[in-house]
N, C-alpha and C positions, 0 to 999 in steps of 0.2 A: 671165583669165590674167594673171599678174603678169609684167612684163618684168624680165629680169635686167639689173642695172646693172653696168657695168664698173667695176672698182676703178681708182683713179688710176694704179696701176702697170701694169695691163693696158692701159688706154687709152693710156698713154705709150708702151708697147712697140709697140702698133699704129701710133701716130702716127710713131714713129721708123722703123718698117719701111717705111711709105709714103714718108717723107722720103728714106730711102736708095734706095728703088726709083725714085722720080721724079727724084732728083738725077743719075742716069745718063742717058745719051742714050736717047731714046725708042726702045724696041724692043717692038713689039707681041707679045703673048703668042701666038705661033704654035706650034702642035704639029703636026708633020708627019703624025702618025697621024690626027688629027682637027682640022679647022679650026674655031676657035670661031665661033659665030654672029655675025651682024652686030650684034646688040644688045650682045653681050659686048665686041666690038671697039670699038663706039661708046662704051660706058660707060668702057672703059679709056682711050680717047683723050680723053674729056671730063675725066676725073680728071687726066690728065697736063696738059692745057691749063689747068685750074684751078690746078694746082700752079705751073706756069710763070708764069701771070698774077699769082699771089700773090708770086712772087719779084720780078717786074717792079715790082709795087706797092711792095714793101718798098724796093727800090733807088731808085725815084723819090721815096719819102718821105724817105729819107736825103739824096738830092740836094737836095730842096726845103729841108730843114733847113739844109744847108750854105750854100745860096744865101741863105737868110734871115739866117743868122749873118753872112755876108759883107756884106750890105747894111746890117745893123745896126751893124757896126763902122765902115763907111765914112761913115756919116751923122754 
């Protein structure tokens, strides 16, 4: 079976949808009619954690760059 590849546009749209979803405050996907299984809730929480850790990593990277620039100028 051949795997379907996403076009750059489709992949970008999916990426942007997740970025928008996780940029908001964590809100588990709870449906009152039917509670999602533990595996689904765990997967959603893991994706959210990975997103937030990525944001922290980006911010720390920028902070390190600023600190390195500051020490380079003062030397």
